[in-house]
Phi, psi and omega in degrees: 000134178239132179210167181274133179259009179114180182286153171284164179301320181296318180293318179294317179300315180296320181293316183285343178275002174260152177296133177214157181292145180210127178272123186271114176269330179243149181306134179228145178278128181244000179168188181222138181214124179055040177077011179233144178286145176252120183241152178224161170201163181054042173205166181272129176235182173251146177218158172214159183256133173258128181249132178259108182295332182288318184258341183083003180272164174215160173214162181257146176241135183243151173210155178293145175286139176287133180271140179265126180255000000 
């Protein structure tokens, strides 16, 4: 029997480093305006993961979704 055991590390890393939708349950900073942070919660934003090859650490970056008019 042959089946998929999930993504490889390289595929998962590549997928998460692209902007994708994320529903924010806890306040997240999405930018800065006039010297103050702009935070959102309980709405869908976009996020991507930044990976640091030197330390092996990662963090997420958030931004507001562009609205289509």
